[in-house]
N, C-alpha and C positions, 0 to 999 in steps of 0.2 A: 259435490257442491262446488266445484269450482268450472265445471265445463261448458261451453258454449250449448246452447241449443242448436238444432238444425235448422232450424228456421232463422232466417237471416234479421227479422225483427223482433225475433224472441231471447233477449238476453235471458241467462240464466246464473251466470256467475257474480261472485260478489266481488268487492275488490279488494284484491290482495295486498298485502304490505303496507296497509291503510293505517294502523295503532301500533304503536310499541307499547312496552312495559307500563308505561305512565298512563297512557291513555286507555288501555283496560282497565287497571288501578283505578281511575276516576269513575268508568262506566259501573265497576262494582260498586265501591263507595257510594255513588249515588244512588242504588238500588237500596242502600241501607237507610239513605235518609236521615243522616245522624242525628241531625235536630229532631225528625219528627220520633225517633225512638227514644231521646230523651224526653223531650217535653212529653210527649203524647204515653209514653209507654212505659218508664221508669217508675211513676208514682203507683202504679199496680201491683209490681214485685215489692215496694218499699212498704206500701201497705198491708196487703194482703201474703206476702210472701215471708222472705226471713229478714225484713229489716235491712239493718246495718250490714248483714250479711251478704247482700245483694253484688259488691264489687267481685268478691272474690269468685261466685257465680259466674259473672262473664269470663272469667279467667278458665274456669273449670270447663264452661261449655266450647271456650276457643282451644282449650286445650284436645277435648274430643272431635272438634271438627279439623283440630290439624292432623289429627291420629286417621281420618278419614281420609284427610288429602294424600296423607302417602299414596295410597292404591289409586285414586282418583287422579295423582301427576302420573305413575306410571303407566295406567291406562292412555291417556294424553299424548305420551310419545309416540305410541302407535295410533290411535283413532283419531284423525283430525275432522271434525265435523260441526258443522253449525247447530245441530239437533244432539248436543253432547248426551244427555241422558238416554236418549233413543238409541244412539250410536254404540254407546258403551255397554247397556245393558243388551242392545241385539247381538251384539259380537260375543259375550258372554253365555247368556241365557237363553239365546234364541229372539229371531223377530217379533214372536206373537207378544214376548214379555217387555221386548225392547219400545213395541208400538204401544201397548200399555202403558211404559214408565213415559212416554212421548206426552200421552192424554194427560197423565197426572202433573207433569210440567205445566202442561200448558194450562190445566187447571191451577194450580198452584200459584202462577205467574199473575195469570188475570184476576184469580179472586184478590191477591193481595193490592193488583194495582187498581181494581175496583174498588176496594178499600179506602186507598189513599185517595181516588177521587173524591171519595164522601167527603172526606176531613176536608181536603182541599176545598171545595164547594163551601164549608162553612167557614173554613178561615178567610176565603176571597170574601165571601158577603158581609162578615164582619169586619173587614178593612175597608170596603167601599162604604159600608153605612157609616160609620166613623169618620174616615177622611174625605169622604167624596157626597156623604148625603143621598148615596144612591141604595135604594131598597128593592134588591132583585133576589127571588128565591135563588138557594144553595146550587138547584140543579142547572140554572143558567150557565153559571159561571163553569161548573164542571163540562157540560157538553159544550160550551166554546172550547176551552182547555182540549178537549179530547180530539177537537178539529185541527186544532194550534200543534199539538202532539202527532197527528196523521201528518201535517205537513213537512215538520221537523224530523219524522221518519223517514221521509222520501228522500232525505238526504242523505251527503255520504257521511258514512260511520265517522269520521274523522272530525267533522263539523259538529257532529255531537258529541264527540268526547272533549272536544274544547268548552263547548258551551257547559257540558255536566261537571267539567274542573272549575270552573267560574263559580258555579252555584255551590257546590261542594265546597270550596275553600272557603267561601263566605259564610256558610251557616255553621261549620266549624272552629272558623275563628272566633266567635263572641265566646262558644263555649269553654274554650282553651284558656280564652282571656279571663273568663270565671274562675277556669279550675285553677292557672295558675297564681292567679291574685291569693284564692285560698289556701294552696299550698304555701306561698313566699309568706303570707300572713300568720302561719301555723294552725290555721284551722278555726273552729267555733268554737263551743262551750267546754266540751272536752279534747279538744286541742284535734293534733292527726293522730287517731287512735287506731293505729293499725291491726292491734288485735280485736277491734271493736266491729272489723269489717273482714280480715281475712285467716282469723282463728277458725279451728274446727266447728268450735261451738257457736260461732258467730253463723258460721256455711248452715249450719244444720237446726239453726233456730226456728220457731214458727213451720212454714210451710214452705219447706226449700223447691217443694217440687213447680209449685207455681212461679217462682224466679228462675228456675231453670227451663220452664215452658216459653216464657217470654224472654228468656236469653238466646231461645234458638231463633225466636220470630227477629231476633235484632239483625242475626247474623245472614238469614236469608240473602242470598243471591251471590255470595261469593263465586258458587260454582260457576254463575256465568263466565269466569273467564276462558271455560273452553267452547263455549259458544259464540267466541271470537277468533278462534283459533284460524279459522279460515283466512280471517280478514288482517291478522298479526305479521307483524313482521319477524322472523324467526320464530316459529311458532313453537319448536323444539325447546327453545330457552326462553321464551315470552311468557307461553302459560303457567308455566312451572313456576316463574319469579312474582308473576303477577297475583297466582294462587294462593303462593306463602306469606306475601307482603301483604295481602289484602286479611285474611286471616289472623294475623299477626296486628296489624293496624286496628282491626275493628276491635276484636277481643280487648286488647289496652287500652284504646280510646275509651269505650263503653265503660271498662273497671276504673281507670284514672277519673273520669268525670263524674260517674257514680258515686265514686269514694270520695269526691270534692262535695258532693252534696250532702252523702251521710255527715261527713265533717263539719258542714255549716251547721246541719241541725242536733250534729250528737246523735251517735248509735244507739244513744239510750231513748231519744224522742223521735228520730225522723219516723219510725214505723205509725207514732202514733200521730205526728202533723201531716204524712200522708194519707192515713185512716180518714182521717177529718175531710181534708181535702175531696178523696174519695166519694165521702157521703153526702157533702156539699154539690158535688156534681162539678166541681170546677179542679179535674185532675192537673192540670196543666201551671196551678196555683204553687204547686210545689217547686217546681223550676223557674217560673217566671218570678214570685216572689223573692229569691234567693238571687237571683242575676240583676234585679232591680235594684235589692239594698244593698247588694255589693259595688256595682258599676254605675246607679244611676237611675233617675227617670228615662233618660235616652234607651236603656238598653229594653224597656217594655215594647217601644215603638219598633226598633230593629228588630225584635226577636221575632214580632208579629209578622213583618213584612218576609224575613228569612223565613219562617217557617213553611210559608206558602212557596216561596222557591224550592225549601226543601222537598216536600211535597210535589212540584212539579218535575225536578229531577229526579225522583224518585219515581214516577209514573211514565217520564220518557224512557229512564232505563228499563225499565218491565216492557215497554212497547218494543223496544228494539230486540230484546232478548226474545219474546214471543214470537215477533216476526222471524226471526232466524231457525225456530221450531218449525213454523209453517213452511218455511223455505225447503228445509231440509226433507220435512215428510212430501211435499211435492215434489221434491228431485227424484225421491226412491220410489214414486208411485201410490204411495200410502193414500195421501189426500190427491186432488185433481193436481195434475203438473202445471197449471198455470200460476199455480202459488209460489212455484219457483223462479217465475220472471220479474228479473232485475231491470232498472232502468239504467241511463247514462252515467250516474252518479256511481251507479254498483251496489244500489239500496233495493233489498225486495219491495218493492212497491205494492205489487198486489197484496202481500201477503199483510203487509202493512194497513193498505183497506179492510183487509177482512176483520184483523184485529180490531182496528176502531170500531167497526160494525159489532163486534163481539161484545166492546166495551159499552156501547151505548145498549146493547140489549141489557145488559148485566145493571146500568145504573138506571134505567127509565122506569123499571117497576117499583123502585123503592122508592123514586119521586113521585109517581100516581099513586100510590097507597099512602104517602104522606108520612113514610115513615122517618124515624131520627137517622139523617147517615151515617152518624158516630155511634151509637147504639147499635144500630143492625149492619148496616154494609161496611164500617169499617172493624167491627170486634168479629163479625162472622167471616169475611175476609181472609182478617188475620188467623183465626183458629183453623179453617180450612187450608191456608197455606202450610200452618207448623204441622199439621198430620199427614199433608200430602209431600211434604219435602223430607219427613221423617223416614215415610216408606220411599221415596226417590234413594236415600243414603243407601237405606238397606238394601234395595235392589241392586245399585251402584257396586256395593262393596262385596257381595256375592259374586255378582258376573266379574269384577278383578280377579277374583281368585281361580273362577272355573277357566275366564279365558284365559291366563299365562299356564294354569297346570295343562288344559289342551294344546297350546301353541309353543310354548317354551320360549318365547320370545325375550323376555325376561325370568331370570333365575333366580334374583335376589330375595331370600326367603322373607325381611322383614318389610320390603317394599310390597311384595305381591302374595304374602300369606299372614305372617303374624298380624302385622298395623292391618290389613281388612278385616280379619276374623276377630280383632282386638274390637275395632269401631263398630262392629255387627253386635257386639256383647253391649257393649254402651249404647249403642243407637237403641236397642229393644228398650233398654233401661228408661230411655230419653221419652222412645213412644207411649211405654206403660205411663209416665207421670204426665205425657200431654194426656193421655184418655182420661186419666185420673181426675185432671185438672180442667176439662174440658170447658164445662161450663161456667169457670172461673175467667176461660180467655175469652169467651165469647159473650159473657155478659147476659147470659139467656137461661132458660129452661131446658129440662133433660130430655123433653120432647123435640126441643130445636136443635140439642146437640146431637140428638141419635140422628136425627134426618140428615145434618151436615156428615156426619159420620158417615152413613149410607151413603151418601153422595161422591163420596171421595171413591168408596170401594165400587161403585157404581161406574162411576167415570174410568176407574180403572178395570174393571172387567169387560166394559165396553170396548176398550183400547186393546185388549187381548183378543177379542173376538175380532175385531177388524185387521188386526195383525194377523192372526189365522185366513180371514177371508182374502187378506191381500199378501201372502205369502210368496206367491209368485212373481209379485210385482219385480220388475227390475230398474235399478236408478243407477244415479252416478257420485253413492255414498263412496269415498274412498275407502280403500284397503287398509289393512294395519299395515305398519310398515316396520322390515327389519333395520338395526344401524347401517347395513352395507345398503339399504336402498331397495333391495328388493320386497319384494311384495309377498306376503305367507297367505296362502290361498284358504280365506276360510270367508267365504260367500256370505253376503248379507243376509239372505233368506233362510238361514239357519234356525 
């Protein structure tokens, strides 16, 4: 991934040493789009899931993802590649399955990004209608922003990290101000009822499967820490630190903020309030009303603007992540090699252009069909993202076990065997819950749910077939390294 092309005008190297722990952390946190996850997602598990037990669910899912991260990080110390899942699965389970994983990763991030673009268009449309008396269709704002993101994605990653840092700090600050005020004031009608949110009876009340599924959706993107390994300062230390920090911050943040919203309404009443808002078609009212009542009317305007910037940060983060996958696949010859070209900024500009065209191709059909971008593009994209991500985690955990059993590069039982196997068991359970609650997740019929589920399977199968067809391709993907700096002879096309 970091070598120069033989052609003098065809750079293929990403910019090395461009971002540290903080930069990668903000790239990851922006993918979570915290305000979007709270305002747009939280009302669903509150109303249709386990109500007051949602905060503990975030912690449980965080613990599961943390367990997965143990093997994930062990692998990152020996394989540094912008196509993280592709490289990891290839090393352990073979190139065909690795290519299949890469296609699932691209589908996952693209589907979620397209869904965020749908919500973004609606939010920005509303802002311009309210404050500028400009009434344009949602897709106009979406397409314009796709082009803006294309420009930003062609700049160096350091600039992108700094921009995302500003946007993430802005969107989380308002939520934390509300949460801290609620905490220090002693909560709502039932006070700070810890048992109402964190006791086993609270967690397993109602439909906990719905809450688990949406909690997984909220942590989607943490694994992108490994995508930026080739551009990180001291990746052997940066990637593990950024990964553990991101998992901890994401799970604790969502657990704490959701607990404060539960406290505001009361554990016994929050489910009814959220369910009513969902039935009225205004899910964000659960969050907006509480924040406005607590902080004042100014908070409503601020949250609407920050919701737009939250979505902008999210789509830019996913754009950068998908670019790195295209770049990696181009470098290894799985996809056309011109996808690996980079500009003077060290950014994969050709991959960025292709990703932009893919996004336009995913958004435009919904606009032409006159579909509701929130009820279709957003929910469908989120559902596909959850299923694809769960499959990626399962493949990666299995790859970790096989890779270290074969190479012996790391003989720590907990890191390379026990934790990965335990995460496989938990992830299979989470995947079953996601399938059981898929129609709720996408807010659509069983036929639509089946079509989207089969799409995930078809993309993976197509990737495996492509992997077999391109099995003899040779590229510049780095080999796994042993601590002394020697390279273990494990060919990329295994």
